C-alpha positions as CSV (number, residue, x, y, z in Angstrom):
1,M,21.4,-12.6,4.8
2,L,23.3,-9.4,4.0
3,D,23.3,-6.7,6.7
4,T,20.6,-4.5,5.1
5,Q,17.6,-2.5,6.3
6,F,15.4,-1.9,3.2
7,Y,11.8,-3.2,3.0
8,R,11.4,-6.7,1.4
9,P,7.9,-7.3,-0.1
10,A,6.5,-10.7,-0.8
11,G,8.5,-12.4,-3.5
12,D,11.8,-11.1,-2.1
13,I,14.2,-13.7,-0.7
14,G,14.0,-12.0,2.7
15,N,10.2,-12.2,3.1
16,K,9.2,-15.5,4.7
17,H,5.8,-15.4,2.9
18,T,7.6,-15.8,-0.4
19,F,7.8,-19.5,0.1
20,P,5.2,-22.2,0.9
21,F,7.5,-23.8,3.4
22,S,9.4,-22.8,6.5
23,V,12.6,-20.7,6.2
24,V,15.0,-19.5,8.8
25,Y,17.1,-16.3,8.4
26,K,20.5,-15.4,9.9
27,M,22.1,-12.0,9.2
28,V,25.8,-11.8,8.7
29,E,26.8,-8.6,10.6
30,G,28.9,-6.3,8.6
31,A,28.1,-7.9,5.2
32,S,27.0,-4.7,3.5
33,I,26.0,-4.4,-0.1
34,S,29.1,-2.3,-0.7
35,K,31.4,-5.0,0.7
36,V,29.8,-7.8,-1.3
37,V,29.0,-6.1,-4.6
38,K,31.6,-3.3,-5.0
39,E,34.5,-4.4,-2.9
40,R,34.2,-8.2,-3.3
41,D,35.6,-8.5,0.2
42,T,37.1,-12.0,0.7
43,G,37.1,-11.3,4.4
44,L,33.4,-12.1,4.3
45,I,33.9,-15.7,3.4
46,E,34.6,-16.9,6.9
47,P,31.6,-15.0,8.5
48,F,29.3,-16.5,5.9
49,V,30.7,-20.0,6.6
50,Q,30.3,-19.5,10.3
51,A,26.7,-18.4,9.9
52,A,26.0,-21.3,7.6
53,K,27.5,-23.8,10.1
54,E,25.3,-22.4,12.8
55,L,22.3,-23.0,10.5
56,E,23.5,-26.6,10.0
57,E,23.6,-27.1,13.7
58,E,20.0,-25.9,13.9
59,G,19.0,-28.7,11.5
60,I,18.7,-26.6,8.3
61,R,18.8,-28.9,5.3
62,A,19.8,-26.4,2.6
63,I,21.3,-22.9,2.6
64,T,21.1,-20.0,0.2
65,T,21.9,-16.3,0.4
66,S,20.3,-12.9,-0.1
67,C,22.7,-11.6,-2.8
68,G,23.5,-13.1,-6.2
69,F,27.0,-11.6,-6.2
70,L,28.0,-14.2,-3.6
71,A,28.4,-16.4,-6.6
72,L,31.9,-15.2,-6.4
73,F,32.4,-17.3,-3.2
74,Q,30.2,-20.3,-4.0
75,K,33.0,-22.8,-4.0
76,E,34.9,-21.5,-1.0
77,I,31.7,-21.6,1.1
78,Q,30.2,-24.8,-0.2
79,Q,33.4,-26.8,0.4
80,Q,33.2,-26.1,4.2
81,L,29.5,-27.2,4.6
82,T,27.8,-30.5,4.8
83,V,24.3,-29.5,3.4
84,P,23.6,-28.1,-0.1
85,F,24.7,-24.5,-0.5
86,Y,23.6,-22.4,-3.4
87,S,24.8,-18.9,-3.3
88,S,23.1,-17.3,-6.3
89,S,20.4,-17.6,-9.0
90,L,23.4,-17.5,-11.4
91,L,23.8,-21.2,-10.7
92,Q,20.9,-21.7,-13.1
93,I,22.8,-20.3,-16.1
94,P,24.0,-23.8,-17.3
95,M,20.5,-25.2,-16.9
96,A,19.0,-22.4,-18.8
97,S,21.5,-22.9,-21.5
98,I,20.7,-26.6,-21.8
99,T,16.9,-26.2,-21.6
100,A,16.3,-22.9,-23.4
101,G,19.4,-22.2,-25.4
102,E,21.7,-19.2,-25.7
103,P,22.3,-16.3,-25.4
104,I,20.9,-15.8,-21.9
105,G,20.1,-12.4,-20.6
106,I,21.1,-11.5,-17.1
107,V,19.4,-8.6,-15.3
108,T,21.6,-7.6,-12.4
109,A,21.6,-5.0,-9.7
110,S,24.9,-3.7,-10.9
111,E,26.2,-4.3,-14.4
112,S,29.5,-2.5,-13.6
113,S,30.2,-5.0,-10.7
114,L,29.2,-8.3,-12.3
115,T,32.3,-9.9,-13.7
116,T,33.5,-13.1,-15.4
117,A,34.9,-14.1,-11.9
118,H,31.3,-14.2,-10.6
119,L,30.3,-16.5,-13.5
120,S,33.3,-18.7,-13.0
121,G,32.4,-19.1,-9.4
122,V,29.3,-21.0,-10.5
123,N,30.9,-22.7,-13.5
124,A,28.9,-20.5,-15.9
125,H,31.8,-18.6,-17.6
126,H,31.5,-20.7,-20.8
127,Q,27.9,-19.7,-21.5
128,H,27.0,-16.9,-23.9
129,V,25.3,-14.3,-21.6
130,I,24.2,-10.7,-22.1
131,I,24.3,-8.6,-19.0
132,K,22.0,-5.6,-18.4
133,G,22.1,-3.7,-15.1
134,M,19.9,-1.5,-13.0
135,D,22.8,0.9,-12.4
136,N,21.0,3.9,-13.8
137,M,17.6,3.1,-12.5
138,P,17.2,5.6,-9.6
139,K,14.3,4.0,-7.7
140,F,15.8,0.5,-7.7
141,S,19.4,1.6,-7.0
142,G,18.4,4.3,-4.5
143,A,16.4,1.8,-2.3
144,I,18.2,-1.5,-2.8
145,V,21.8,-0.8,-3.7
146,H,22.5,2.5,-1.9
147,E,19.7,2.2,0.8
148,E,19.2,6.0,0.5
149,I,15.5,6.1,-0.2
150,E,12.4,4.1,0.7
151,L,11.4,1.3,-1.7
152,N,8.7,2.4,-4.1
153,E,7.4,-0.8,-5.5
154,A,5.3,0.7,-8.3
155,A,8.3,2.8,-9.5
156,V,10.7,-0.2,-9.4
157,K,8.2,-2.3,-11.3
158,E,8.3,0.2,-14.2
159,E,12.1,0.3,-14.1
160,M,12.2,-3.5,-14.3
161,K,9.9,-3.4,-17.3
162,Q,12.0,-0.7,-18.9
163,I,15.3,-2.6,-18.5
164,T,13.9,-5.9,-19.6
165,S,12.4,-4.2,-22.7
166,E,15.7,-2.6,-23.5
167,L,17.5,-5.9,-23.1
168,I,15.1,-7.8,-25.4
169,S,15.0,-5.1,-28.1
170,S,18.8,-4.9,-28.2
171,H,19.2,-8.7,-28.3
172,P,16.1,-10.2,-30.0
173,G,17.7,-13.6,-30.1
174,L,17.7,-14.1,-26.3
175,K,16.4,-17.5,-25.1
176,A,16.0,-16.9,-21.4
177,I,16.4,-14.3,-18.7
178,I,18.0,-14.7,-15.3
179,L,17.4,-12.2,-12.5
180,E,20.7,-12.0,-10.5
181,C,19.3,-9.9,-7.7
182,T,17.3,-11.6,-5.0
183,N,15.2,-8.5,-4.7
184,M,13.9,-8.7,-8.2
185,P,11.4,-11.7,-8.0
186,P,8.6,-9.5,-6.7
187,Y,8.5,-7.9,-10.1
188,R,8.4,-11.1,-12.1
189,D,4.8,-10.5,-13.1
190,A,5.7,-7.0,-14.4
191,I,8.5,-8.5,-16.5
192,R,6.0,-11.0,-17.8
193,E,4.1,-8.0,-19.3
194,V,7.0,-7.4,-21.7
195,T,8.4,-10.9,-22.4
196,K,7.3,-14.5,-22.7
197,L,10.9,-15.8,-22.3
198,P,11.6,-18.3,-19.5
199,I,12.6,-16.4,-16.3
200,F,14.9,-17.9,-13.7
201,D,15.5,-16.2,-10.4
202,I,16.4,-17.1,-6.8
203,T,12.9,-18.2,-6.0
204,T,12.8,-20.7,-8.8
205,L,16.1,-22.1,-7.5
206,V,15.0,-22.2,-3.9
207,N,11.8,-24.1,-4.8
208,Y,13.8,-26.5,-7.0
209,V,16.3,-27.3,-4.2
210,Y,13.5,-27.7,-1.6
211,L,12.0,-30.5,-3.7
212,T,15.3,-32.3,-3.8
213,I,16.0,-32.4,-0.1
């Protein structure tokens, strides 16, 4: 888990009620949103590896994270662990491509920060993706990215619908949508109000991995 303080409703990766099975959380101190998303701080790799190894010692059978931007360090972290490690919902891009087709829409917390390097980190840089960010959505960014205001779920719901609608209208040929941010799944039903496209997110990935272990 990133070192954050904002409220996490059911559906969020950080709410234990999101999943129908037991989960264990471990916060990586100092792993702020800014360091992960904006700075891409490689100095965080070792603290994440250490936290993951501690979880391994506790008997955990698979490990994920609370930020899709950690796709950048997927390989570096995974190579040092013995249990399955899946950093980001972006790992599902190749599967979405094979099962639904391309192009694939990616809704991200920060379009300005999501790069080809992040896609390369999960071997998804060859797929045709269209990226749309929440950068200019004040309620989402204010609460989740900048942690300056309290989370207003109703307002974020409307922002998620707006961004998804803009993405689809600009690219009517989209075949699927992937939610990069682990804080977006609570608004999946809202997104369903504006599209029937397949939606992949961190919860679909976590549930899939759970069935494999």
